[in-house]
N, C-alpha and C positions, 0 to 999 in steps of 0.2 A: 751591169751591177749598179745598185744603187743604195743611198740610204733610206731607211724607213721611219715614218713617224709612229707615235702612238696609237691612232686611229687604224693603222693596218696590222698592228700585233698580232690580232686574231688570226690572219693568214698564215702564220707559223705554225699553227695545230699540226698539221700533217708533216712537217720536218720535225717537231717535238716527239709526235707519237713514234716516227722512225726509228729517231735517235734512242728511244729507249726500248725498241724493239732489237736495235744494234747492240746495246749494251748487254741486254739478258741474253745474246748470244755469243759474246764474246768476253764477258768478263769472267776471270778465272775463280772468283771466290764469291761473287754475289748475283749469279744468274738468277733470274726470278725477283730481284729486289729493286728493279728499277721500274718507272722512275721512283724516288722517293716522296715527290710531291706530284701532283698532278700537272699535265699540260694547261688546264687553265689557270691554275694558281701560278705558274712560269709565266704566264702570259699578262696575268694582273700584277706580277713583279716585273716584267719587261715595261708594260705601261707606266707605272711608279717611276722607275728609274730613267726612262724617257723624258717623262712629264718634269721630273726634278734636274734634268741635265747632269745625271750621273752615269746613264747608260747611253749606248748608240748601237744601234743595229744596221746591217749592210743585208741586201738579200740578192743573190743571183737568180736571174730568170731565164727560163727556156720557154719559148712559145708561149709568153703571156703568164705562165705559172711559176711558184717560187720552186727553183729546184735545190735552194739551201740557203744558209744564213748564218752570220755570225755575230754575235752579242759581246760587246766588250764593255766594263765599268772602269771609273777612275776614280782616285783618291788622292789630290796632290799629284806627286810625282811618280805614285804607283797605279800601274794598271793591270786589269785582269782579264784576259780572253776567257770568257765564261763559257759560251758555246760557239760551237761549229759544227754545223750540221747539213750533211748533203744527203738528199733522198737516194735509197739505195741504188737505183736503176739511173741515176744521173751521174754517179761516181767514174772518176776516170777521166773525164772531161776540162779538168782545169779549174772546177769553181773554188774548191776547197783553196788551191794557191791563190785564186784572186781574193777570196775572201781574206786570207791570211794578209795578204798583202793591203787589203784595206785597212786590215786593222793596225799593221804599222804606220800608216800614213794618217791616220787619226790618231794614233798614238803620239806621233810626232808632233802632229798639229797642236795636241792639248800640251805639250810638255812633258807627259811621261817618260820617265828615265828606265823604270825596272817593268818588267812586263812578266806576269804568273800565267800559268795553264796548269789545269788538273785533267789528268787525263784516268780512264778507267783502265786499271790492271787489266792487261790482255788485249787492249783496244790499238790494232796497229798503225792507227793515225799518229802515234808516236812517233813514228817515223819520219813523216812529213813535219812535225814540229822541230824535230832535231835538225833538219836541213834549214831550218830558220834561225839555228843558234840556241835554241830551247836546250837545257842541261837539267838534269835531275840535280834537285837541291836538297830533298828530303824526301822521306818515305812514310807515308801516313797508313799507320795500321788502324783497322776498325773491326769491332766486332759487335753484338748486340747480346743483350739479355738473354733473348730466346736461345741464341747460339750456345749461351756460357751454360744455361739449363739443361740444354741437349748433352754440351761434353760433361757435365757433372753427373746427370742419368746415365750416361754409359760408361762411367767410370767403374 
């Protein structure tokens, strides 16, 4: 496992695509709506955050290929574990655990005191996060105008 730099961000494409597919399978309410932005756009965001010193990315590698990654961002004493993705065929090998532990080490190094993570409702990874002390603080409800139009038309 190692930290990566902006010039390697493009190597995360397969993991991002896999994460989108996974969310579309497990999401209770929003199947088919992931991702909301393209993997290419996310990579551009990663590059900007890495270059600005606001984001940090670690990759887990297997046989010279990226098996998973973790991206975190910080602002002052606040940190966000933005992305944790492990390729489906590489899950269960401890990569997620290692990446989360890297994030905590990095947050400590940066002086972060509070850490947030958002999990797609229905994603079983929440159990892994709970093992590391994450607890539900709030529930974010979301809808779309399209969904509202369908509800109104079906009344």
